[in-house]
FIPA-146409 format. One record per residue (C-alpha): x, z, y. Coordinates in nm, 4 decimals, padded with zeros to 6 digits. Layout:
N
        x        z        y
        X        Z        Y
...
REM end
This chain:
96
        x        z        y
  12.9839 -06.5415 -11.8003
  12.9996 -06.3896 -11.4514
  12.9522 -06.0170 -11.3997
  12.6292 -06.0818 -11.2067
  12.4855 -06.2822 -11.4963
  12.5928 -06.0131 -11.7423
  12.4200 -05.7492 -11.5284
  12.0967 -05.9473 -11.5194
  12.1056 -05.9900 -11.8970
  12.1824 -05.6216 -11.9510
  11.8876 -05.5014 -11.7439
  11.6456 -05.7581 -11.8860
  11.6907 -05.6517 -12.2488
  11.5248 -05.3066 -12.2303
  11.2180 -05.4428 -12.0499
  11.1290 -05.7227 -12.2885
  10.7895 -05.6415 -12.4451
  10.5187 -05.3824 -12.5047
  10.2158 -05.2541 -12.3134
  10.4120 -04.9935 -12.1190
  10.6679 -05.2524 -12.0146
  10.3922 -05.4993 -11.9201
  10.2420 -05.2434 -11.6825
  10.5859 -05.1685 -11.5397
  10.6530 -05.5378 -11.4838
  10.3231 -05.5964 -11.3027
  10.4845 -05.4692 -10.9820
  10.8007 -05.6004 -10.8232
  11.1062 -05.4109 -10.9425
  11.4286 -05.4443 -10.7500
  11.7837 -05.4000 -10.8798
  12.0779 -05.3669 -10.6423
  12.4442 -05.2777 -10.6128
  12.5724 -05.2965 -10.9700
  12.9148 -05.1394 -11.0176
  13.1116 -05.1600 -11.3429
  13.2746 -04.8437 -11.4741
  13.6546 -04.8476 -11.4767
  13.6516 -04.8846 -11.8578
  13.4120 -05.1828 -11.8287
  13.1517 -05.0388 -12.0713
  12.8830 -04.9105 -11.8328
  12.7112 -05.0382 -11.5200
  12.5670 -04.8103 -11.2531
  12.3025 -04.9570 -11.0225
  12.0033 -04.8708 -10.8053
  11.6506 -04.9766 -10.8918
  11.2885 -04.9270 -10.7880
  11.1872 -04.9070 -11.1551
  11.0505 -04.5538 -11.0963
  10.8844 -04.6412 -10.7645
  11.1605 -04.5108 -10.5365
  11.5240 -04.6193 -10.5312
  11.6896 -04.4277 -10.8124
  12.0328 -04.4447 -10.9727
  12.0604 -04.5702 -11.3314
  12.3328 -04.6502 -11.5795
  12.3171 -04.9000 -11.8631
  12.5635 -05.0221 -12.1228
  12.6937 -05.3733 -12.0654
  12.5144 -05.4722 -12.3882
  12.1771 -05.3551 -12.2479
  12.1701 -05.0262 -12.4401
  12.1351 -04.6692 -12.3156
  11.9378 -04.7181 -11.9937
  11.9565 -04.3769 -11.8245
  11.7965 -04.2635 -11.4998
  12.0402 -04.0319 -11.3224
  11.8340 -03.9330 -11.0183
  11.4766 -03.8124 -11.0592
  11.3480 -03.6872 -10.7272
  11.1232 -03.8145 -10.4490
  11.4151 -03.9351 -10.2365
  11.5719 -04.2776 -10.2138
  11.9111 -04.2766 -10.3855
  12.1188 -04.5880 -10.3256
  12.4590 -04.7601 -10.3266
  12.6152 -04.6046 -10.6383
  12.9871 -04.6453 -10.6979
  13.2113 -04.5138 -10.9750
  13.5027 -04.2881 -10.8878
  13.8383 -04.4480 -10.9744
  13.8753 -04.2307 -11.2874
  13.5174 -04.3064 -11.4032
  13.4195 -03.9376 -11.4231
  13.1821 -03.9348 -11.1248
  12.9362 -04.1555 -10.9440
  12.8907 -04.1289 -10.5684
  12.5809 -04.2558 -10.3872
  12.3876 -04.2208 -10.0636
  12.0544 -04.0388 -10.0458
  11.7877 -03.9435 -09.7933
  11.6993 -03.6240 -09.9836
  11.7884 -03.4040 -09.6860
  11.6379 -03.6320 -09.4247
  11.9342 -03.8538 -09.3461
REM end
């Protein structure tokens, strides 16, 4: 399975059913820029799941969806540091 297909499967699992998920799925949600952690166990990506572009991580098995940025800014283009201890991303939180 390609990494892109694995990413799509991983993000689809947490949003499968339920009233809250149905409401969330009624609007278009975008997912971009997946990047695998150096150890291959976690994916970082950007999504409009919260309304603005935010940074999330998720296990490659679809577990542990975690929103990392929770502000009113757009946070995009996440990338793991080579050692896997940090994630860098771009943001418009200070106007640029």
